[in-house]
C-alpha positions, -999 to +999 in steps of 0.1 A: -164+190+106-200+183+097-218+160+120-252+159+103-258+131+079-281+154+059-253+180+054-228+152+044-253+139+018-257+175+006-220+179+002-218+146-018-247+157-040-230+189-048-199+169-059-220+149-082-235+180-098-200+195-102-189+163-119-218+166-143-209+202-151-172+194-156-180+165-179-202+186-200-183+219-202-146+214-194-125+203-225-101+183-204-127+165-183-147+157-215-118+139-230-110+116-201-116+078-202-113+050-177-079+042-191-066+078-191-076+083-154-059+051-143-023+064-140-037+096-123-056+075-098-024+056-090-005+089-085-032+102-062-031+070-042+007+074-036+002+111-027-023+099+000+002+073+012+029+100+015+005+122+035-003+093+058+034+086+065+039+123+071+010+122+096-003+153+079-040+153+085-047+184+064-030+167+034-047+134+041-081+153+039-071+169+006-058+137-010-089+118+001-109+144-017-089+139-048-095+101-047-132+106-041-133+128-072-117+100-092-144+075-079-171+099-089-154+104-123-153+067-130-189+063-120-199+092-143-181+075-172-198+042-162-232+060-164-224+073-199-216+037-210-250+026-195-230+001-173-231+014-138-235+047-118-224+059-084-255+044-067-245+010-081-209+015-068-222+024-033-249-003-032-223-029-042-199-021-014-228-018+011-240-054+002-204-067+004-197-052+038-229-066+053-223-100+038-187-102+049-194-090+085-219-115+097-204-110+132-218-075+131-249-078+109-257-115+116-255-141+142-219-152+138-197-148+170-160-140+168-135-135+195-105-121+177-092-102+146-078-135+133-113-151+133-126-121+114-100-125+087-105-162+085-143-157+081-137-130+055-116-153+033-142-181+036-170-158+026-149-146-004-146-182-016-184-185-013-187-155-035-169-173-063-132-167-056-116-200-066-083-194-049-073-177-016-049-157-037-073-146-064-079-112-048-042-101-050-038-077-079-010-087-104+001-051-107+009-046-070+045-036-062+064-068-053+069-061-016+032-052-010+022-083-031+044-106-010+029-092+022-006-096+009+000-132-003+014-141+031-016-126+049-040-144+026-025-179+032-023-172+069-061-169+069-064-206+059-039-218+084-008-219+062+016-202+086+043-209+112+032-224+145+054-200+164+066-167+149+101-172+163+105-201+138+107-176+109+143-167+120+156-202+112+141-197+077+157-163+073+191-178+083+186-207+059+178-184+030+207-161+038+230-192+038+217-204+005+222-169-010+258-168+003+265-202-014+252-190-048+271-157-045+303-178-039+293-200-069+290-169-090+257-181-105+238-149-112+204-165-120+204-186-088+217-156-068+188-136-080+164-164-070+179-167-035+178-129-030+140-132-037+136-160-012+155-141+014+134-109+009+102-130+010+113-145+043+122-111+057+087-098+047+072-128+063+091-120+095+078-084+094+042-097+091+047-120+121+059-092+142+031-068+131+054-046+111+043-033+077+074-039+055+065-012+029+061+014+056+092+003+074+113+005+043+099+038+032+107+053+066+143+040+062+144+055+027+134+089+041+159+086+070+187+077+046+177+106+022+177+131+051+211+120+063+226+120+028+212+155+021+229+166+053+261+150+041+259+169+008+252+202+025+280+199+050+304+189+022+295+219+002+298+241+033+334+229+036+340+239+000+346+203-011+329+176-032+318+142-022+338+125-049+370+140-035+364+128+001+374+095+016+348+072+030+361+078+065+355+115+061+320+110+048+312+086+077+323+113+102+296+137+088+272+108+085+274+100+122+266+137+130+236+134+108+224+103+127+225+122+159+199+147+145+173+119+137 
């Protein structure tokens, strides 16, 4: 690692020069637009998320580099459009960070993370955000969006008095879902499924669990066990479709022991 600020700035300067060269001389880089980079940026973000879940620091480093390249790329295009450059991007975030952290750069005193978040939301409204929810992107995946919405409204006091109260809400939503399933009303069943999921996500937040991370870890655990099931089935010279559920469950239990 480089500890010197001067060396870090030099490395960033080299990246800017490389971007200039690529934009001028590489056929692929020359053709890129803000729109064409969008899907690639999303892909790189998910790759970073995978590396974080894997706790792979080497991959995290690489994926952060890829994302940084995208930021520099967008700024380069902004320069060509005479709209903004990388200095504008950095200066903008510098000003925002100083403004939104008066407890660090000003005279405001805070005693908890909750107070920091509450102040943050209040400052955002002073910046012109008309709603507490205005900063939640429409294109966020539904589970992440639900979590962010709940975090946002919590910052203005719209939350349970005691987190244990959420379980009554979960039970209520489950009961309502069961009623609609029994009524065989598909539209209302879908709605109640959404309400139940929203309340479960709320419970996760209240117990300091990131629901997206928790679900992805379960996805990976299930995938690992199922791959073991497939491998053992093939090893026995059989196919899953020819096995009973009890037979599959026996192998599944062995797979669980290896978690």
